C-alpha positions in Angstrom: 146.1 98.1 50.8 148.3 97.8 53.8 151.4 97.0 51.6 150.7 100.1 49.5 150.5 102.2 52.7 153.8 100.8 54.0 155.5 101.4 50.6 154.2 105.0 50.5 155.5 105.7 54.1 158.9 104.1 53.2 159.2 106.3 50.1 158.3 109.4 52.1 160.9 108.6 54.7 163.5 107.9 52.1 162.7 111.2 50.4 163.1 113.1 53.7 166.5 111.4 54.3 167.8 112.1 50.9 166.7 115.8 51.1 168.8 116.3 54.2 172.5 116.9 54.0 174.3 113.6 54.0 177.5 113.8 56.0 180.5 111.5 56.5 180.7 112.3 60.2 184.0 111.8 62.1 185.0 109.2 59.5 188.5 108.6 58.2 189.9 111.7 56.4 191.5 109.4 53.8 188.1 107.9 53.1 186.6 111.3 52.6 189.4 112.4 50.3 189.2 109.2 48.3 185.5 109.5 47.8 185.8 113.1 46.7 188.6 112.4 44.2 186.7 109.4 42.8 183.5 111.5 42.3 185.5 114.5 41.1 183.9 116.8 43.8 185.1 119.3 46.3 184.9 118.5 50.0 182.5 120.5 52.2 183.7 120.2 55.8 181.7 121.4 58.8 184.1 122.1 61.7 182.3 122.0 65.0 182.6 121.4 68.7 180.2 119.7 71.1 179.9 122.9 73.2 179.2 125.3 70.3 175.7 126.7 70.3 175.7 128.1 66.7 177.1 124.7 65.5 174.1 123.0 67.0 171.9 125.6 65.3 173.4 124.7 61.9 172.9 120.9 62.6 169.3 121.4 63.7 168.0 124.2 61.6 170.1 124.5 58.4 171.6 121.3 57.2 168.3 119.3 57.5 166.5 121.8 55.2 165.7 120.2 51.8 167.1 123.0 49.7 170.4 123.0 51.6 170.6 119.2 51.5 169.9 119.1 47.8 172.5 121.7 47.1 175.3 120.2 49.3 174.6 116.6 48.3 174.6 117.5 44.6 177.9 119.5 44.7 180.1 118.2 47.4 181.3 115.2 49.4 180.2 116.4 52.8 181.9 115.6 56.1 181.9 117.0 59.6 184.3 116.7 62.4 184.3 117.6 66.1 187.6 119.5 66.2 188.3 118.3 69.7 188.0 114.5 69.0 189.5 111.8 66.9 190.7 112.9 63.5 189.1 116.3 64.1 192.1 117.2 66.3 194.5 116.5 63.4 192.4 118.4 61.0 192.1 121.4 63.3 195.9 121.5 63.6 196.2 121.3 59.8 193.6 124.0 59.1 193.6 126.1 62.3 194.8 129.3 60.4 191.5 129.1 58.4 189.3 128.4 61.4 188.9 131.7 63.4 186.0 130.2 65.4 183.2 127.7 65.4 181.3 126.8 63.3 183.6 127.2 60.3 182.7 125.5 57.0 185.5 124.8 54.6 185.5 123.9 50.9 188.6 121.8 50.3 190.3 120.6 47.1 190.7 116.8 47.8 193.7 116.5 45.4 196.1 118.9 47.3 193.9 119.4 50.4 194.1 123.2 49.9 191.3 125.5 51.1 189.3 126.8 48.2 186.6 128.8 50.2 185.3 129.2 53.7 182.1 130.3 55.5 182.4 131.3 59.2 179.6 131.4 61.7 175.9 130.5 61.8 174.6 131.2 58.3 171.0 131.1 57.2 170.1 128.6 54.4 169.8 131.0 51.5 172.9 132.9 52.5 174.9 129.7 52.9 173.8 128.4 49.4 174.7 131.8 47.8 178.1 131.9 49.5 179.0 128.3 48.5 177.7 128.9 44.9 180.1 131.9 44.7 182.8 129.4 45.6 181.8 127.0 42.9 181.8 129.9 40.5 185.4 130.8 41.3 184.4 133.8 43.4 186.5 132.6 46.3 188.5 134.4 49.0 191.7 132.7 47.7 191.2 134.0 44.2 190.4 137.5 45.3 193.3 137.6 47.7 195.7 136.4 45.0 194.5 139.1 42.6 194.7 141.8 45.3 198.3 140.8 46.3 199.2 140.9 42.6 198.3 144.6 42.7 194.9 144.8 41.2 192.8 147.6 42.7 189.6 147.8 40.7 186.5 148.8 42.6 184.8 145.6 41.4 187.6 143.5 43.0 187.6 145.5 46.2 183.8 144.9 46.6 184.1 141.1 45.8 187.1 140.7 48.1 185.3 142.5 51.0 182.2 140.3 50.4 184.4 137.2 50.6 186.1 138.5 53.8 182.6 139.1 55.3 181.7 135.5 54.7 185.1 134.4 56.1 184.5 136.7 59.2 187.8 138.4 58.7 186.9 142.0 59.6 190.5 143.0 60.3 191.7 142.3 56.8 188.5 143.9 55.3 189.2 147.1 57.3 192.8 147.3 56.0 191.7 146.7 52.4 189.0 149.4 52.5 191.2 151.9 54.3 194.1 151.3 51.9 191.8 151.7 48.9 190.0 154.8 50.0 193.0 156.6 51.3 194.8 156.0 48.0 192.0 157.9 46.2 191.4 161.7 45.9 189.4 163.1 48.8 186.5 164.1 46.5 186.0 160.4 45.7 184.0 160.4 49.0 181.4 162.2 47.0 180.7 158.9 45.4 177.9 157.3 47.5 179.1 153.8 47.0 182.6 154.6 48.2 181.4 156.7 51.1 179.2 153.9 52.3 182.1 151.4 52.0 184.4 153.6 54.0 181.9 155.0 56.6 182.3 152.1 59.1 186.0 152.8 59.3 185.8 156.6 59.6 187.1 156.6 63.1 190.2 158.7 63.1 189.4 162.3 63.9 192.8 163.4 62.8 192.5 162.0 59.3 192.0 164.1 56.2 189.0 162.0 55.3 187.4 162.9 58.6 188.0 166.6 58.0 186.6 166.3 54.4 183.4 164.5 55.5 182.9 167.0 58.4 183.3 170.0 56.1 181.0 168.6 53.4 178.1 167.3 55.5 175.5 169.3 53.8 176.6 168.2 50.3 176.8 164.6 51.3 173.3 164.8 52.8 171.5 166.5 49.9 173.6 165.5 46.9 174.0 161.8 47.8 170.9 161.4 49.8 172.9 160.0 52.7 171.3 159.7 56.1 173.0 162.6 58.0 172.4 161.0 61.3 174.5 158.0 60.4 177.4 160.2 59.4 177.2 162.5 62.4 177.0 159.5 64.7 180.2 158.1 63.2 181.9 161.5 63.4 180.9 162.0 67.0 182.1 158.6 68.0 185.5 159.3 66.4 185.8 162.6 68.1 184.8 161.1 71.5 187.6 158.5 71.1 190.1 161.3 70.3 189.1 163.4 73.3 189.2 160.3 75.5 192.8 159.6 74.3 193.8 163.2 75.0 192.4 162.9 78.6 194.1 159.6 79.2 197.4 160.9 78.0 197.0 164.1 80.1 196.2 162.1 83.3 199.1 159.8 82.7 
């Protein structure tokens, strides 16, 4: 009876260990690449530092979860590096243009060591799995960027590209993409609810034709599109306040 109990406990502990994300932590980068090539898998790299609170949150609350461990262990060779120690220093120099902050999680092709996808910041388990599955399905930032730079401007691509930029925490590029897209469209395209909601966070220039159009058509936007008028007015008021502040500052100067 005692042996059966010990066996059950051992199996339970083994199950818990397997369900957690299995990392090659601060190990040789060459060993990680070799393992990934041999198993024909992408590399999942957790880039962290010892002082980073959100990094510790991932390590304590996200990676140990069974559904996260099962997904990562099944699809990637997982590694993690302190970017301020050992080989982490070399890897940070190599990939620093793709690491805007910590934590950053990179999906890397082991053959040519190129970045395939990235997720930046503390990310809840389900959102992390969804973002990484998008990467496995080819819905990556690199793919969308390449299509965008080739001149494609479909709404579907713009939405997918913006979603990938959100995951990568690149709000500067997202703002430029949205602005360029909306400002290339006829003004009355803002009567499309989806386009208006896409553009609304960047409606901050009180001198723009888009600002004037939205201000003039507030009633139509409210009743035809069922948009929350308060949200629009708040955005318009903020843009006008910025314009007035700029005028005051220039005048005082």
